Steps between C-alpha positions, in 0.01 A plus 500: 500500500566258785838332495513123555672376811789258462302241698210516254733411215658225708168349609378492139807306392610772258864412575492142370667466161562202274757225532854627461553299183207681336616851577560779251835673574339834421311467830822487704460858639165401653603170659575511872612143565452134417344247734465130428557560131238776475582864436367753750393840365621813683175643635657837574555543128153364429349768725691777322409377151138446601473855628651638178261293289196604706587870466532466122177298480318767699613771257377299203156455658490866597551584134186305412696233312438126479726229645465149358553220754634172361493183712410170337667259745253313720635642828443857381207510258215499754677742732564750221149475355342555843726787603515686168137483388368762750754756372375481143850419375530231228653160569592178320485186712414219259753507218722760340424496129807599301451842344266634767711816504707494182200404288244701693307588183407134454400476864274802454333329202433195718349727764274660238391152393404426860297822508327399176397167651368683806288723276367192318362377831302820553392607152311181415764343274536202734127429469541438129787254546476129557574359844826352371613832350421686822701245698799529266502881514460501878791259544711713269418805712591316822831383355595852392410644839699230681808565287483877526394536861413854604736635234182504292417827674822670385455758226873569473830349607558498878742752650674231707501128581520326836621141464518205736786272388688650206638159404154358436373826349810559286291572188310778677830644626652489151198671342499776763873559452457519123232769542686683780214440744624525864499168684459417869561144612566255780839348420608176664858371521465322163421826321692779328395826671655710223213399270251718688496864607381448858624165630370388840718215635248255642376144512266477201376147580346530849142630512562707815799670342309575180200629691710732714685658207183534292324660798769770515461570128122518528528736796729725297254500210206581727691787660597634159140487375375665818750785463398539137138526609589762763709695249209506258259614772737781597534613139122499454452708815762753385331518159161563661644770725669660201176497303312661790766770539495565127121532510520747786762703314280517190203614708711769668629619163146515360383706797792739464434543129126561542392869462416668831128574557395869525 
C-alpha cells in the first residue's frame, strides 16, 4: 500500500481547519498552528492516522466484509458515489434516515417493498393498473431508492462505516457507536475525534482533500479484496492437489489389495 507524500496532503489542502473560534478542544493534539484565525492540522499526524486507518480498512475488505460510506454534504457526495460504486461497497450520499442501522429490520422491509414493486413491473401487474396508479407506485419506488442509496443492497449490517464530516453525520456516528460498529472518519478541527475508532485529522470541506482521503481508503479496500481473491485461489489449488493425491493413494491401495494373477 503506497504511502502518501507530505506534499500530496499539502497540495490537497488537507491541513486547513476551521476558524479558531469554531474549534473542538478535543482536536488539540492534531493542531499544528494557527494562521490568520484558522487552525492548521498537523499533517505528520494525519499521515500516521491515515496509514493506520488504511491498514485496518484493508483487513476488513480482505475478510469479505462490507464497509458503508456515509457522505451527504454537497462537497463529498458525488466524489464518494463515484469512487465507491466500482468496489461494490454500499454508500449513502443523499440523506441519512434515522434508524438505518439501529432499526435495520424496518429498512429491510422497505427494501423488500422495493423488490416487490420491481416484480410488479415484470410479472404483468403494472399492465392491470391505471396510469395514475403506476405513476404513484413508481414515484414511491424512486423516493425509497433515493433515501436508501446503495444500502438497499445490504442484506445485513455493515462491518464498518467510513464517514466524511462526523459533525454533519452525527446520527450515523451515534447509531454505529450504539451497535459497536467500527467507524473510520475524516475529522476536522471542529470535531471530537474520540467519537470514532479511526480518526483521520483532515479538512472535510475541500473537495481535493476529501477525494485524496477517499482514494486512499478505496485503494486499501481494493488491495484487501484482491488479497482475498488470491487467498481463495490458493486454497482452491491446494484442495485440488489434495484431492488428486488422495485419488492416487486410493488407486495405489486398490492395486496393492488386488489378488495377484497366476
